[in-house]
ChimeraX commands (.cxc) that place a marker at each C-alpha (Angstrom):
marker #1 position 26.12,-9.64,-21.18 radius 0.5
marker #1 position 24.42,-7.86,-18.29 radius 0.5
marker #1 position 25.87,-4.49,-17.27 radius 0.5
marker #1 position 26.44,-4.01,-13.56 radius 0.5
marker #1 position 24.79,-0.93,-12.13 radius 0.5
marker #1 position 26.89,0.85,-9.52 radius 0.5
marker #1 position 25.22,2.64,-6.64 radius 0.5
marker #1 position 26.60,6.04,-7.66 radius 0.5
marker #1 position 23.51,8.05,-6.84 radius 0.5
marker #1 position 22.54,7.38,-3.23 radius 0.5
marker #1 position 19.44,9.01,-1.85 radius 0.5
marker #1 position 20.33,12.30,-0.18 radius 0.5
marker #1 position 20.11,12.60,3.60 radius 0.5
marker #1 position 16.81,14.22,4.63 radius 0.5
marker #1 position 17.14,17.99,4.89 radius 0.5
marker #1 position 14.69,20.86,4.80 radius 0.5
marker #1 position 16.13,21.83,1.41 radius 0.5
marker #1 position 15.38,18.46,-0.20 radius 0.5
marker #1 position 11.88,18.16,1.26 radius 0.5
marker #1 position 9.29,18.69,-1.47 radius 0.5
marker #1 position 7.15,21.39,0.17 radius 0.5
marker #1 position 3.92,21.33,-1.79 radius 0.5
marker #1 position 1.39,23.11,0.46 radius 0.5
marker #1 position 3.80,23.03,3.44 radius 0.5
marker #1 position 5.80,26.21,2.81 radius 0.5
marker #1 position 4.71,27.89,6.06 radius 0.5
marker #1 position 5.65,24.77,8.03 radius 0.5
marker #1 position 9.10,24.74,6.43 radius 0.5
marker #1 position 9.61,28.35,7.51 radius 0.5
marker #1 position 8.76,27.39,11.12 radius 0.5
marker #1 position 11.14,24.41,10.94 radius 0.5
marker #1 position 13.94,26.67,9.73 radius 0.5
marker #1 position 13.29,28.85,12.79 radius 0.5
marker #1 position 13.38,25.70,14.94 radius 0.5
marker #1 position 16.73,24.64,13.44 radius 0.5
marker #1 position 18.17,28.13,13.97 radius 0.5
marker #1 position 17.05,28.21,17.61 radius 0.5
marker #1 position 14.60,31.05,16.93 radius 0.5
marker #1 position 11.33,29.15,17.33 radius 0.5
marker #1 position 9.20,31.15,19.79 radius 0.5
marker #1 position 7.12,28.33,21.34 radius 0.5
marker #1 position 7.99,25.33,23.51 radius 0.5
marker #1 position 6.37,22.79,21.16 radius 0.5
marker #1 position 6.11,22.36,17.41 radius 0.5
marker #1 position 3.86,19.40,16.65 radius 0.5
marker #1 position 3.40,17.87,13.18 radius 0.5
marker #1 position 0.71,15.43,12.16 radius 0.5
marker #1 position -0.47,13.80,8.98 radius 0.5
marker #1 position -1.10,10.60,7.09 radius 0.5
marker #1 position 1.59,7.97,6.69 radius 0.5
marker #1 position 3.92,8.90,3.85 radius 0.5
marker #1 position 3.34,12.68,4.05 radius 0.5
marker #1 position 6.94,13.41,5.11 radius 0.5
marker #1 position 6.81,13.79,8.90 radius 0.5
marker #1 position 9.77,11.46,9.48 radius 0.5
marker #1 position 11.78,13.25,6.77 radius 0.5
marker #1 position 11.20,16.57,8.52 radius 0.5
marker #1 position 12.06,15.21,11.97 radius 0.5
marker #1 position 15.21,13.60,10.60 radius 0.5
marker #1 position 16.16,16.90,8.94 radius 0.5
marker #1 position 15.79,18.62,12.33 radius 0.5
marker #1 position 17.04,15.70,14.39 radius 0.5
marker #1 position 18.31,16.29,17.85 radius 0.5
marker #1 position 17.66,15.31,21.44 radius 0.5
marker #1 position 14.37,17.21,21.41 radius 0.5
marker #1 position 12.64,15.47,18.48 radius 0.5
marker #1 position 10.09,12.70,18.99 radius 0.5
marker #1 position 8.47,10.81,16.11 radius 0.5
marker #1 position 5.37,8.61,16.31 radius 0.5
marker #1 position 4.17,10.00,19.64 radius 0.5
marker #1 position 0.97,7.99,19.30 radius 0.5
marker #1 position 3.05,4.81,19.68 radius 0.5
marker #1 position 4.66,5.88,22.98 radius 0.5
marker #1 position 4.13,3.67,25.99 radius 0.5
marker #1 position 3.14,5.02,29.41 radius 0.5
marker #1 position 6.72,5.58,30.62 radius 0.5
marker #1 position 7.77,7.35,27.40 radius 0.5
marker #1 position 4.68,9.56,27.59 radius 0.5
marker #1 position 5.74,10.69,31.07 radius 0.5
marker #1 position 9.26,11.42,29.81 radius 0.5
marker #1 position 7.87,13.52,26.94 radius 0.5
marker #1 position 5.45,15.33,29.28 radius 0.5
marker #1 position 8.34,16.26,31.58 radius 0.5
marker #1 position 10.55,17.29,28.63 radius 0.5
marker #1 position 7.87,19.66,27.35 radius 0.5
marker #1 position 7.46,21.20,30.82 radius 0.5
marker #1 position 11.23,21.62,31.10 radius 0.5
marker #1 position 11.46,23.15,27.61 radius 0.5
marker #1 position 8.76,25.66,28.49 radius 0.5
marker #1 position 10.54,26.67,31.70 radius 0.5
marker #1 position 14.02,26.85,30.17 radius 0.5
marker #1 position 13.13,28.41,26.81 radius 0.5
marker #1 position 13.87,25.19,24.92 radius 0.5
marker #1 position 11.81,23.57,22.20 radius 0.5
marker #1 position 10.40,20.14,21.41 radius 0.5
marker #1 position 9.61,18.94,17.88 radius 0.5
marker #1 position 7.18,16.02,17.84 radius 0.5
marker #1 position 5.04,14.21,15.28 radius 0.5
marker #1 position 2.13,11.82,15.22 radius 0.5
marker #1 position -0.66,10.55,13.01 radius 0.5
marker #1 position -3.40,12.90,14.26 radius 0.5
marker #1 position -3.90,16.26,15.97 radius 0.5
marker #1 position -3.08,16.17,19.70 radius 0.5
marker #1 position -6.74,16.09,20.78 radius 0.5
marker #1 position -7.32,12.90,18.75 radius 0.5
marker #1 position -4.32,10.92,20.01 radius 0.5
marker #1 position -4.74,7.96,22.35 radius 0.5
marker #1 position -2.38,9.47,24.92 radius 0.5
marker #1 position -2.57,10.77,28.47 radius 0.5
marker #1 position -4.79,13.86,28.62 radius 0.5
marker #1 position -2.04,15.97,30.20 radius 0.5
marker #1 position 0.39,15.06,27.39 radius 0.5
marker #1 position -2.19,15.83,24.70 radius 0.5
marker #1 position -2.68,19.29,26.20 radius 0.5
marker #1 position 1.11,19.86,26.31 radius 0.5
marker #1 position 1.51,18.86,22.66 radius 0.5
marker #1 position -1.11,21.47,21.77 radius 0.5
marker #1 position 0.69,24.25,23.70 radius 0.5
marker #1 position 2.69,25.42,20.71 radius 0.5
marker #1 position 2.09,25.40,16.99 radius 0.5
marker #1 position 0.37,22.40,15.43 radius 0.5
marker #1 position 0.74,21.77,11.70 radius 0.5
marker #1 position -0.80,19.18,9.43 radius 0.5
marker #1 position 1.84,17.98,6.96 radius 0.5
marker #1 position -0.16,17.93,3.75 radius 0.5
marker #1 position 0.24,15.27,1.09 radius 0.5
marker #1 position 1.55,16.29,-2.30 radius 0.5
marker #1 position -0.83,16.66,-5.22 radius 0.5
marker #1 position -0.41,14.40,-8.26 radius 0.5
marker #1 position 1.17,17.29,-10.17 radius 0.5
marker #1 position 3.72,17.76,-7.34 radius 0.5
marker #1 position 4.47,14.03,-7.28 radius 0.5
marker #1 position 4.97,14.07,-11.06 radius 0.5
marker #1 position 7.39,17.00,-10.70 radius 0.5
marker #1 position 9.24,15.07,-7.98 radius 0.5
marker #1 position 9.57,12.01,-10.27 radius 0.5
marker #1 position 10.94,14.14,-13.11 radius 0.5
marker #1 position 13.38,15.98,-10.80 radius 0.5
marker #1 position 14.63,12.80,-9.12 radius 0.5
marker #1 position 14.99,11.02,-12.45 radius 0.5
marker #1 position 17.03,13.96,-13.74 radius 0.5
marker #1 position 19.21,13.92,-10.62 radius 0.5
marker #1 position 19.98,10.28,-11.37 radius 0.5
marker #1 position 20.67,10.99,-15.04 radius 0.5
marker #1 position 17.53,9.19,-16.23 radius 0.5
marker #1 position 15.17,10.32,-18.97 radius 0.5
marker #1 position 11.61,9.96,-17.59 radius 0.5
marker #1 position 8.97,10.27,-20.34 radius 0.5
marker #1 position 5.59,11.69,-19.33 radius 0.5
marker #1 position 3.82,8.43,-20.14 radius 0.5
marker #1 position 6.06,6.65,-17.61 radius 0.5
marker #1 position 5.29,9.28,-14.96 radius 0.5
marker #1 position 1.55,8.89,-15.59 radius 0.5
marker #1 position 1.83,5.08,-15.58 radius 0.5
marker #1 position 3.63,5.09,-12.22 radius 0.5
marker #1 position 1.26,7.51,-10.50 radius 0.5
marker #1 position -1.72,5.40,-11.56 radius 0.5
marker #1 position -0.28,2.09,-10.32 radius 0.5
marker #1 position 2.11,2.40,-7.38 radius 0.5
marker #1 position 2.23,3.72,-3.82 radius 0.5
marker #1 position 2.66,7.45,-4.15 radius 0.5
marker #1 position 4.53,8.46,-1.01 radius 0.5
marker #1 position 7.96,9.86,-1.84 radius 0.5
marker #1 position 9.92,7.13,-0.05 radius 0.5
marker #1 position 8.19,4.43,-2.11 radius 0.5
marker #1 position 8.62,6.43,-5.33 radius 0.5
marker #1 position 12.32,6.97,-4.58 radius 0.5
marker #1 position 12.86,3.25,-3.93 radius 0.5
marker #1 position 11.05,2.41,-7.16 radius 0.5
marker #1 position 13.16,4.93,-9.10 radius 0.5
marker #1 position 16.27,3.15,-7.79 radius 0.5
marker #1 position 14.96,-0.15,-9.13 radius 0.5
marker #1 position 13.97,1.35,-12.48 radius 0.5
marker #1 position 17.38,3.03,-12.80 radius 0.5
marker #1 position 19.22,-0.19,-11.95 radius 0.5
marker #1 position 17.11,-2.27,-14.36 radius 0.5
marker #1 position 17.52,0.31,-17.15 radius 0.5
marker #1 position 21.31,0.31,-16.73 radius 0.5
marker #1 position 21.64,-3.46,-16.40 radius 0.5
marker #1 position 19.50,-4.14,-19.45 radius 0.5
marker #1 position 20.90,-1.15,-21.40 radius 0.5
marker #1 position 17.33,-0.05,-22.16 radius 0.5
marker #1 position 15.72,3.37,-21.94 radius 0.5
marker #1 position 13.05,3.98,-19.33 radius 0.5
marker #1 position 9.76,3.06,-21.00 radius 0.5
marker #1 position 6.38,1.80,-19.88 radius 0.5
marker #1 position 7.27,-1.82,-20.86 radius 0.5
marker #1 position 10.51,-1.62,-18.81 radius 0.5
marker #1 position 8.63,-0.20,-15.83 radius 0.5
marker #1 position 5.91,-2.84,-16.22 radius 0.5
marker #1 position 8.62,-5.51,-15.98 radius 0.5
marker #1 position 10.10,-3.89,-12.85 radius 0.5
marker #1 position 6.67,-3.78,-11.21 radius 0.5
marker #1 position 5.96,-7.39,-12.15 radius 0.5
marker #1 position 9.12,-8.45,-10.30 radius 0.5
marker #1 position 7.88,-6.91,-7.03 radius 0.5
marker link #1:1,2 radius 0.2
marker link #1:2,3 radius 0.2
marker link #1:3,4 radius 0.2
marker link #1:4,5 radius 0.2
marker link #1:5,6 radius 0.2
marker link #1:6,7 radius 0.2
marker link #1:7,8 radius 0.2
marker link #1:8,9 radius 0.2
marker link #1:9,10 radius 0.2
marker link #1:10,11 radius 0.2
marker link #1:11,12 radius 0.2
marker link #1:12,13 radius 0.2
marker link #1:13,14 radius 0.2
marker link #1:14,15 radius 0.2
marker link #1:15,16 radius 0.2
marker link #1:16,17 radius 0.2
marker link #1:17,18 radius 0.2
marker link #1:18,19 radius 0.2
marker link #1:19,20 radius 0.2
marker link #1:20,21 radius 0.2
marker link #1:21,22 radius 0.2
marker link #1:22,23 radius 0.2
marker link #1:23,24 radius 0.2
marker link #1:24,25 radius 0.2
marker link #1:25,26 radius 0.2
marker link #1:26,27 radius 0.2
marker link #1:27,28 radius 0.2
marker link #1:28,29 radius 0.2
marker link #1:29,30 radius 0.2
marker link #1:30,31 radius 0.2
marker link #1:31,32 radius 0.2
marker link #1:32,33 radius 0.2
marker link #1:33,34 radius 0.2
marker link #1:34,35 radius 0.2
marker link #1:35,36 radius 0.2
marker link #1:36,37 radius 0.2
marker link #1:37,38 radius 0.2
marker link #1:38,39 radius 0.2
marker link #1:39,40 radius 0.2
marker link #1:40,41 radius 0.2
marker link #1:41,42 radius 0.2
marker link #1:42,43 radius 0.2
marker link #1:43,44 radius 0.2
marker link #1:44,45 radius 0.2
marker link #1:45,46 radius 0.2
marker link #1:46,47 radius 0.2
marker link #1:47,48 radius 0.2
marker link #1:48,49 radius 0.2
marker link #1:49,50 radius 0.2
marker link #1:50,51 radius 0.2
marker link #1:51,52 radius 0.2
marker link #1:52,53 radius 0.2
marker link #1:53,54 radius 0.2
marker link #1:54,55 radius 0.2
marker link #1:55,56 radius 0.2
marker link #1:56,57 radius 0.2
marker link #1:57,58 radius 0.2
marker link #1:58,59 radius 0.2
marker link #1:59,60 radius 0.2
marker link #1:60,61 radius 0.2
marker link #1:61,62 radius 0.2
marker link #1:62,63 radius 0.2
marker link #1:63,64 radius 0.2
marker link #1:64,65 radius 0.2
marker link #1:65,66 radius 0.2
marker link #1:66,67 radius 0.2
marker link #1:67,68 radius 0.2
marker link #1:68,69 radius 0.2
marker link #1:69,70 radius 0.2
marker link #1:70,71 radius 0.2
marker link #1:71,72 radius 0.2
marker link #1:72,73 radius 0.2
marker link #1:73,74 radius 0.2
marker link #1:74,75 radius 0.2
marker link #1:75,76 radius 0.2
marker link #1:76,77 radius 0.2
marker link #1:77,78 radius 0.2
marker link #1:78,79 radius 0.2
marker link #1:79,80 radius 0.2
marker link #1:80,81 radius 0.2
marker link #1:81,82 radius 0.2
marker link #1:82,83 radius 0.2
marker link #1:83,84 radius 0.2
marker link #1:84,85 radius 0.2
marker link #1:85,86 radius 0.2
marker link #1:86,87 radius 0.2
marker link #1:87,88 radius 0.2
marker link #1:88,89 radius 0.2
marker link #1:89,90 radius 0.2
marker link #1:90,91 radius 0.2
marker link #1:91,92 radius 0.2
marker link #1:92,93 radius 0.2
marker link #1:93,94 radius 0.2
marker link #1:94,95 radius 0.2
marker link #1:95,96 radius 0.2
marker link #1:96,97 radius 0.2
marker link #1:97,98 radius 0.2
marker link #1:98,99 radius 0.2
marker link #1:99,100 radius 0.2
marker link #1:100,101 radius 0.2
marker link #1:101,102 radius 0.2
marker link #1:102,103 radius 0.2
marker link #1:103,104 radius 0.2
marker link #1:104,105 radius 0.2
marker link #1:105,106 radius 0.2
marker link #1:106,107 radius 0.2
marker link #1:107,108 radius 0.2
marker link #1:108,109 radius 0.2
marker link #1:109,110 radius 0.2
marker link #1:110,111 radius 0.2
marker link #1:111,112 radius 0.2
marker link #1:112,113 radius 0.2
marker link #1:113,114 radius 0.2
marker link #1:114,115 radius 0.2
marker link #1:115,116 radius 0.2
marker link #1:116,117 radius 0.2
marker link #1:117,118 radius 0.2
marker link #1:118,119 radius 0.2
marker link #1:119,120 radius 0.2
marker link #1:120,121 radius 0.2
marker link #1:121,122 radius 0.2
marker link #1:122,123 radius 0.2
marker link #1:123,124 radius 0.2
marker link #1:124,125 radius 0.2
marker link #1:125,126 radius 0.2
marker link #1:126,127 radius 0.2
marker link #1:127,128 radius 0.2
marker link #1:128,129 radius 0.2
marker link #1:129,130 radius 0.2
marker link #1:130,131 radius 0.2
marker link #1:131,132 radius 0.2
marker link #1:132,133 radius 0.2
marker link #1:133,134 radius 0.2
marker link #1:134,135 radius 0.2
marker link #1:135,136 radius 0.2
marker link #1:136,137 radius 0.2
marker link #1:137,138 radius 0.2
marker link #1:138,139 radius 0.2
marker link #1:139,140 radius 0.2
marker link #1:140,141 radius 0.2
marker link #1:141,142 radius 0.2
marker link #1:142,143 radius 0.2
marker link #1:143,144 radius 0.2
marker link #1:144,145 radius 0.2
marker link #1:145,146 radius 0.2
marker link #1:146,147 radius 0.2
marker link #1:147,148 radius 0.2
marker link #1:148,149 radius 0.2
marker link #1:149,150 radius 0.2
marker link #1:150,151 radius 0.2
marker link #1:151,152 radius 0.2
marker link #1:152,153 radius 0.2
marker link #1:153,154 radius 0.2
marker link #1:154,155 radius 0.2
marker link #1:155,156 radius 0.2
marker link #1:156,157 radius 0.2
marker link #1:157,158 radius 0.2
marker link #1:158,159 radius 0.2
marker link #1:159,160 radius 0.2
marker link #1:160,161 radius 0.2
marker link #1:161,162 radius 0.2
marker link #1:162,163 radius 0.2
marker link #1:163,164 radius 0.2
marker link #1:164,165 radius 0.2
marker link #1:165,166 radius 0.2
marker link #1:166,167 radius 0.2
marker link #1:167,168 radius 0.2
marker link #1:168,169 radius 0.2
marker link #1:169,170 radius 0.2
marker link #1:170,171 radius 0.2
marker link #1:171,172 radius 0.2
marker link #1:172,173 radius 0.2
marker link #1:173,174 radius 0.2
marker link #1:174,175 radius 0.2
marker link #1:175,176 radius 0.2
marker link #1:176,177 radius 0.2
marker link #1:177,178 radius 0.2
marker link #1:178,179 radius 0.2
marker link #1:179,180 radius 0.2
marker link #1:180,181 radius 0.2
marker link #1:181,182 radius 0.2
marker link #1:182,183 radius 0.2
marker link #1:183,184 radius 0.2
marker link #1:184,185 radius 0.2
marker link #1:185,186 radius 0.2
marker link #1:186,187 radius 0.2
marker link #1:187,188 radius 0.2
marker link #1:188,189 radius 0.2
marker link #1:189,190 radius 0.2
marker link #1:190,191 radius 0.2
marker link #1:191,192 radius 0.2
marker link #1:192,193 radius 0.2
marker link #1:193,194 radius 0.2
marker link #1:194,195 radius 0.2
marker link #1:195,196 radius 0.2
view
């Protein structure tokens, strides 16, 4: 008989505390200032590769003055953001924005690119393999799973390594392990990956 796995361990809401910092400690300090209303500049702009955690950070700091994926903004939205940055600078407010590249490399209006570069610009750096391995062990422990090192190594060599994908995969591994009443092993994980 197959055991039913209950969703008792939902993924936590994105916060600055549950963001895995890696080489982004200075950025996290600036974001804490932003959250506390103590950020000294009008703009804090984040950029980086897909899966580096930009959306997590913006969600953790969400508010009316956060804009994700600025490089996907249409002409009208670019004008709105341009005006919002000007207003923030005049009123002492702040804008938190993110995109896939530094402002100068975005396919946006020139005046908006210059506004995005007015404040601090940070590259959100990807985690190293050792940091991803630590994340897998920590998340597995949070879910009550035993995650042997050979499973961690197997996963990092074969799957997408952004944290959202790894978290989703951990959910599937956890569910399969509980339903089949089997420990987390490479053969179990191989079966989960085969079912993708």
